[in-house]
KOLGUKOL-120931 format. One line per 2 residues: for each residue x, y, z of C-alpha. Coordinates in steps of 0.05 Angstrom, whole numbers. Example, Ala and Ser with C-alpha at 12.3 -4.5 7.8 and 13.67 -1.06 7.14 Angstrom:
// KOLGUKOL-120931
246/-90/156  273/-21/143
//
This chain:
// KOLGUKOL-120931
111/-3938/2139  148/-3981/2097
126/-3966/2019  132/-4018/1966
171/-4002/1908  101/-3987/1864
95/-3935/1913  163/-3910/1920
169/-3910/1843  96/-3867/1841
129/-3827/1899  185/-3806/1860
143/-3801/1794  103/-3748/1830
165/-3718/1861  192/-3712/1797
125/-3678/1761  116/-3634/1808
195/-3619/1808  184/-3605/1732
120/-3568/1740  161/-3524/1794
217/-3510/1749  180/-3496/1687
132/-3447/1722  183/-3410/1757
241/-3410/1706  218/-3434/1641
150/-3397/1627  184/-3329/1659
238/-3333/1621  193/-3346/1557
150/-3287/1573  204/-3230/1589
240/-3255/1515  165/-3244/1483
170/-3181/1520  234/-3163/1499
222/-3190/1430  166/-3147/1427
203/-3075/1464  263/-3087/1412
217/-3072/1357  187/-3013/1380
248/-2986/1399  280/-3003/1337
225/-2964/1298  236/-2903/1350
311/-2907/1332  289/-2908/1252
250/-2841/1271  305/-2810/1311
356/-2823/1258  309/-2791/1205
291/-2736/1258  371/-2719/1262
392/-2718/1189  332/-2674/1180
355/-2629/1234  431/-2638/1204
399/-2611/1140  361/-2552/1168
425/-2531/1208  470/-2541/1150
423/-2494/1107  422/-2443/1157
495/-2440/1157  493/-2429/1090
435/-2377/1098  484/-2340/1144
538/-2349/1100  496/-2312/1037
476/-2260/1082  541/-2244/1103
571/-2239/1038  522/-2192/1013
548/-2120/995  547/-2086/1065
520/-2023/1034  461/-2054/992
398/-2014/997  336/-2047/976
293/-1983/959  345/-1946/919
366/-2003/874  291/-2023/863
284/-1949/847  349/-1949/798
324/-2013/767  261/-1989/750
296/-1925/722  344/-1965/683
279/-2005/652  242/-1939/640
190/-1977/679  124/-1938/700
116/-1936/779  50/-1920/811
74/-1928/884  142/-1951/926
121/-1963/1007  181/-1994/1045
169/-2025/1113  227/-2051/1163
210/-2115/1196  257/-2144/1255
259/-2222/1240  300/-2234/1304
352/-2204/1350  403/-2210/1287
368/-2206/1219  315/-2148/1199
281/-2152/1125  272/-2092/1081
199/-2105/1044  185/-2063/982
124/-2063/954  112/-2028/886
55/-2028/837  89/-2023/768
33/-1998/705  36/-2006/627
86/-2063/631  94/-2100/570
114/-2175/589  177/-2171/560
198/-2111/609  168/-2153/666
217/-2219/649  276/-2166/647
251/-2135/714  244/-2202/743
307/-2237/717  347/-2171/742
311/-2182/808  348/-2247/803
416/-2231/784  412/-2166/840
476/-2163/879  446/-2179/941
401/-2233/955  328/-2209/938
266/-2248/951  194/-2241/910
144/-2243/967  85/-2237/922
70/-2224/854  0/-2201/835
-8/-2182/758  -64/-2161/722
-74/-2147/648  -105/-2083/621
-153/-2073/567  -100/-2045/520
-63/-2115/540  -10/-2084/588
2/-2110/646  -5/-2078/713
38/-2111/775  36/-2103/852
95/-2137/872  129/-2147/944
203/-2152/943  251/-2169/1012
314/-2165/1030  346/-2200/1092
405/-2154/1128  441/-2165/1187
425/-2114/1248  475/-2065/1250
502/-2071/1329
//
């Protein structure tokens, strides 16, 4: 069977079209879809990387805070006792103590916390500010856990305060 020139051109054009369509279907279109997928995934991964970077910075900041806390606890005077310190402080400031209660709380295998709850009566505002400023400048790290202030009919203050002090456990 012999084909005319026109039929040969038509067959060659059809084969070229089929080859082009096959090339597009098997190579170009999958490559474009893969590029679109990669662009989408890259965006997601960059967002995830940003979140991980922020979490890493937060983790490093917390580790730094923990080291500072440990250094501060280790630098405290070893013989500091919260209850005797508060008793001597209220005595020096001539404060009227209604009640005083101490409890020891284990925080971890390494640390424990002494918490003292005090009720003070008949305070003037100047006495309260002096007491709180002395707590702030204590020889060891002392933290006010809670503070409840009520004014009496004589314009004096009644105070319930919880003070905490963290120390390392004795081995």
